[in-house]
N, C-alpha and C positions, 0 to 999 in steps of 0.2 A: 171849634171853629166855629163857626157865623155865616161860613158862601154856599152857595149851592154845590149841592149832595150832586157827586161825580168824580167819578178820579180821576185823582191826584197827580203833580210829584211836586215831593220835597228838596229841595238844595236845601243843604248846609253849610254855610259858611266855617270851617274854625279856625285854630291856630294846631301846626303842627311842629312844634320845637325839638332841633337836636340835642336836647339833654333827658329824657326818658320816651317812655309805652304807652302813653295816658291809653283808655282806651270807651270807649261809648255806644249807648244804649238809644234810640227809638223805640218808645214805645206809642200804642195807640188803645185810649183805651186799657191801660197796664201789659196790655199787648204785647210783644218783644216781637217788630215789625224789622230792623235792620239793625245789629252790630258793625262795628269792627272797631281796629287797632290804627292808631295813627301811629306809623309805620317807615311815610315818605322818611329820603333821606334828605331834608330841609338842612341850608346851610347856618339858621339862628336859631341862637334861643329868648330870641325876643320874642315877645308878640308884636309883630307886625307885617308888613303887606310882605315879609320874603321867607311868612312863618305861615302865608292865609293858605289856606286846601280847601276845594269845597269836596264836598262827596251829597252826591246825586243816587242818592235806596231806591230799591223799584216801586211802583207809580204804589199807591195806596187808598182804598175805594175811602171816603169823605162826606157826612153826612153829619151835620145843624149840627149840636151836641160833641161832639167828638174832642174828644180831651189828643192836643199831640204832646208826647213830651220826652224832650230832648237832655240823658242824663251823664255824663262828660267824669271819668275815674280819674282826679292825677296821676301821673307814677314819677318816681323821678326829681329832678327839676318841672319835665310840661305839667303846664298845669290845668289839663281838659278849660283851654278856654274856648268862647264857642262866638262868634261874630255878631251872621241873624239866620232866621227860617227864613224863608223865601217858600210859597205855594203858588203852585204856577196848573 
């Protein structure tokens, strides 16, 4: 992170396919700050706009040089694909 220090909101756009249950973790400097399993009832096995989902974890305090890492673990046919991460 190279922005101004302060409390920030993350917006994580990922794909929740209906052919598995991928799991995700958000780490800040190696510490888990959020985790979830992609279990929405999405009508698609494809990675496209119909399987696009948004996760907004609790706000986190960021300082310059902090490392934000998103890890996804595939399951079944669900690939744990990410689209983007926005810091607000």
